[in-house]
N, C-alpha and C positions, 0 to 999 in steps of 0.2 A: 466460647463459640467463635467460629470463623467469621470474618467480616462479610458484609453483604457484597462489597466490591473491592477488587484489587485494581488500582490504577497504575499502569506501568508507563514510566516516563524515561525514555532513553535521552541522554544528554551528551553532546560533544561540542565544545566551544560555543555555548549559547549564552555567555555572560551578559550580552546586551539585552536579551529578552527574558532571561531566566526568572528574575523577580516577578515580572508580570505573569509569566506562565505558572510558576509555582504558587503564587498568591491566588490565582484562579482555581487551582486544584485544592488548596487549603480552604477556600471559601465554600466548597461543596458541603451541603448540610442535608439532613433528613434521612441519613442512612449510616451504617457503620462502614468505615472506609480504611483501607491501608494504601498508602502512597509509596510505591516502590520506585526509587530514582536510581538509575544506573548511569554513573559517569564513565563514559567510554574513553578514558585516557585523555581528557581535556588538557590543553596546554595553556588555557587562559584561567580566569578566576572562577570558572563554573563550579568546581568542587567546593571551593570556599563558600560560595553562595548557597549551595545545597546544604552544607553543614550548618550554616547559619539558620536556615529555615528549619532544619531537623531539630535544632536545639529548642525551638519554640513550638514544636508540634510532634507529639509522641506517635502520631499515625505514620510518620515518615520513616521508611527503611532505606538506608543508603548503601549502595553497592558501588565500589570503585574498582575498576579493572583496567588493564592495559588496553590500548586502542585495538579493537577487533571489528568495528563496523556496527551499524545499527541492528543488523540481524542478531549478532551475538549479544548485543545489549538487551534486545527484547527477549531473547531466549533466557538470559540470566533472570530477567524479571518474571518470566513464566515459571521458571524452576523454583523461584522463591514465593510465588503467589499462593495465597491460601483462601482467597475470597470465593464466594459462590459464583460471582460474575467477574468478567474481565473487561477492562476498558483501557484505551491507549491514548496518550497525549504526547506529542513531540515537544521538545524542550524550548521551541520558539513559538509555540501555538498557545491557544487560550480556550478556556471553557466558560460558557455563560453560567451565571449562578443558577443552581437548581437543576443543572443538566443531568447529573448522575442519578439524582433522586427520581426525576421524571422518567428517564430511561429504565431505571430499575423497576419502577411501578408498572410501566407498560409491559416489560418483559415478564414479570411475575404474573400479572393478571392474564396474560396471553399464554402462559406456560410455554414460552418460546425457548428455542435453542440459541437464537441469535436475533438481535434487533439491529436493523440497518438505520443508522441515524443520519442527520443532515447537518450541513455546515455552510459557511460562507468564507470567502477569502478577503484578506485585508492587508494593508501595508503598515498602518500605524493606528493606535488607539482603537482596539476592537470594540470596546463598550460604546463609544460614540458611533462607530460604524454600524454596529448592530442596531442601535436606536434609529438609524436612517433607513432601516428595512432594506438591506442589500439583497441582491439576487442570491438565491440558494444555489449551492453546488449541484444538488440533485433536483431535477424537475420532472422526470418522466417515470418515477417509480410507482408501482401499484399500491398507493398509500393505504387503502382500506382492506388490503388482502393479506392473507397468511399463506405462504407457499413453502414447498420444499426448496432446499438450496439449489437442486438441479433445475427445477422449473424456473427459479429466479435467473439462473445463468441464461437459459434459453430466451426468456422474455427480455432480459437486459440487453443481450447481444442483438436481438431483433429490433429493439427500440434505439439502438446505438447509445445506450447509457447503461453500461455494466460497470459499476464503480468498484474498484479494487483498492480502496483507501482503508488501510488497517485502522486508522484513527476514527473511522465512522462505524466501526463494528463493536457492538456491545454483546459479548458472548458468554454463554454458560460454560464455566471452566471445566465441568465434567465432560462436556462434548469435546473440548480441545484435548483433554488428557486421554479420553477413550480412543480418539483418532490418532494419538501420538503426534500431534502437530507441533512443529517448530519451524522457524524461519531458515531458509537457505542462506548460508554464509558466503557463498561464492559469486553472488550477483548483486547488482544494484536494485533491480526491479523485483525484489523478493516478495513484494506484496501481491503480485499476480498469481504465482503458483500457490502461495498461502491461501488466497481467497478462493481459488478453485477447490483446493483440498478441504477448506472449511465448508464451502457450499455443499460439497459431496457428502459431508458428514451431518449436515443440518436437515432435520425433518420439519421443523416449524420456524419459519423466518417471517418477520413482519417489519414494519417501516414506521419511522418517526419523522414527520414532515417538517416540523419546526426547525429552522437552522440554529443550532446551539454551539457547534464547534467552530472556532475561529482559526482558519488556516492562514498563516502568515506567508505572503509572497516575498520570500527572502532571496535577494539577488546573489547571496553568497552560497546558496544551496548547491549540492553536488550536481543536480540535473541542470543547473544554469551555467555550469562552468564550461569555459572554452578550452581548458587545458587538454593537450593531446592525450595524455595518459588517462584522464577521466573520460574523455570522449571514447577512447578505445575500450575502456571498461564498460561503458554504457552499451556500445555496439555488441561486445561479446555477451553482455547480459541479455540483450534482446534475442540473440541466437539461442542462448540457454533456455530462455522463457519459451520460445517457440518449440524447442525440442521437448520440454516438459509438458507443454499443452498437447503436443502430439501423443506423447506417452499416456497422458491422462485421458485422452479421447478414445484410446483403443478399448474396445469392448463395451463402450457406453451405448445406451439406446440411441437410435438414429437422430432424433431431434437434438439431444445433448451433444452427440459427436459432431454434428453439423455446426452447432453453435461454437464449440471449442475450436473447430477448424476455421470458422469465420473469424474468431478472435486472433488466430495465428495470422490471417491475412492482414488484420489491422495492426498487429504488433510489427509485422514486417514492413508496413508503411513507415513506422517510426524508424526502423532499421535503415530503410532506404534513404530517408530524409537525412539521417546523420551521416551516412556514407557519402551522400552527395554534397552536403553543406557543412559538415562538421570539420573540425581540425584533425584530419586523419592522414597519417603518413602513407606514402605509396605502398610500402611493403605491407603495412597492416591492412590497407584496403584490399590488396590482392589476397591476403590470408583470409580475411572475413568473407570475401566473395567466393573463394574456394570452399569454405565451410558451408555457406548458404547453398551452393550448388550440390555439394556432396550429400547434404541432408535431404535433398529432394523437396525443399520447401516450395519451389516454384510450381511443381505439379500439384501439391496440396492447395496452394493458393488458387490455381486455376479452377479446381473443383469447387472452391468456395465462392467464386465470383457470381454475383447476381445482377450486374449491370455492366455496361460498356466501359465505364470509368474504372471499375475494378479490374476488368480484363486488361485495359491499357496499362494500368499501374503494374500489374503482374508481368506483362510482357516487357515493360521497361526495366523492372527489377531483374528479370532473367537475362535480358540483353546486356545491361550495364555490368552485371556480375561476371558475365563471360568476358567482357572487355577488361574489367579490373583484374580478373584472375590472371590474364596474360601479361599484365603490366608489372609483374614482380621484378624489381631491378636486379634480383639475384638469380633470376632464371635465364 
C-alpha cells in the first residue's frame, strides 16, 4: 500500500540546520510516511548528512541532482512521491512532533483536497521558541470554514492575508496530479503561481490554526541577499509573477478576477521597492522599467486601487518607470 504522506524536502547547502530539520521529520509518528530528500547540488556536507540519516531510516528516499534550483528539486520530489497526501519541509526548517498525523487526520475527516496549516518563525531552537507560544504566521484565516480554493483567494486578498507558502500546504496528491501542477523553474517567487493554480483546482479547503511548522529566519536565504545578480533575478521574477497572475485572471468570475488583479498591485509594490532600494544596475533598472510599462501593469494597478494610498503608489510606479526607462546608459 502507498504511504499516507509523502514529505518532500529540498536541500541546498543546509548543513548547519539539516540534522535538526531531518530529525524533526523522522520524529513524525502515527501514520505511514515516506521522506523524499532532494539534494540540489549542495557544495557543503549536506548530502553526507542526508545519507547518514537515510542509513538509519528506511522511510528516507534520497535524490541527488545537479544544482537546478528549489523548483526543480520540489518537482523531482513530486515525480517520485507515492503518498496519498503531500507535505513540504525546507531543509533549514522544522516540524513540531505529531504535525503530519494531526494534519492527516483533519484532512481525512474533512474529505479535503487541501489543508492550509499554520506556523511560526524562529531564529534558533524551535522547540524552546514554540514552548514560549510565539505569534503564528497566519492570524486572519477563516479557521472554522471549508471553502473552495477560489473563494479562499478572494477572502484572503480582501483580508490582506493570502498566504502562498508551499510549506503550509497539506495537499491531496491526486488533486496535484489531475491538475498537472509543477513548480515554475524560471523564477524565485514560484510559490505564488503554484498557489493560485493549486487553489483553482481545490474544491474543499480547510484550515489548521495551531502553529506547528517552524520557519527559520535565515539571513543567508536568497530573498535576503543584496547581491546584484540575485536582486535582478528577484525583480525579473516579480514581473513574471504579475504576468502569470494576469493570465490566470483572464476569464475568471468577477470577484476572483478582481482579487487576482489586486494581488498584482501588491506584488508590484514589492517590485517597486526593490527597484528603488535594491542593488540594481542602471541598465537593468531601465530594462525592467521598460518591461513594466510594455506589459501595461500600471493600468491594471489603477483599476485595482481602492484607496488614495494605492493610487499614489501606482502613480509613483508609473512615473518612476518612465524616468528609469530613459536612463539606459546605452540609449
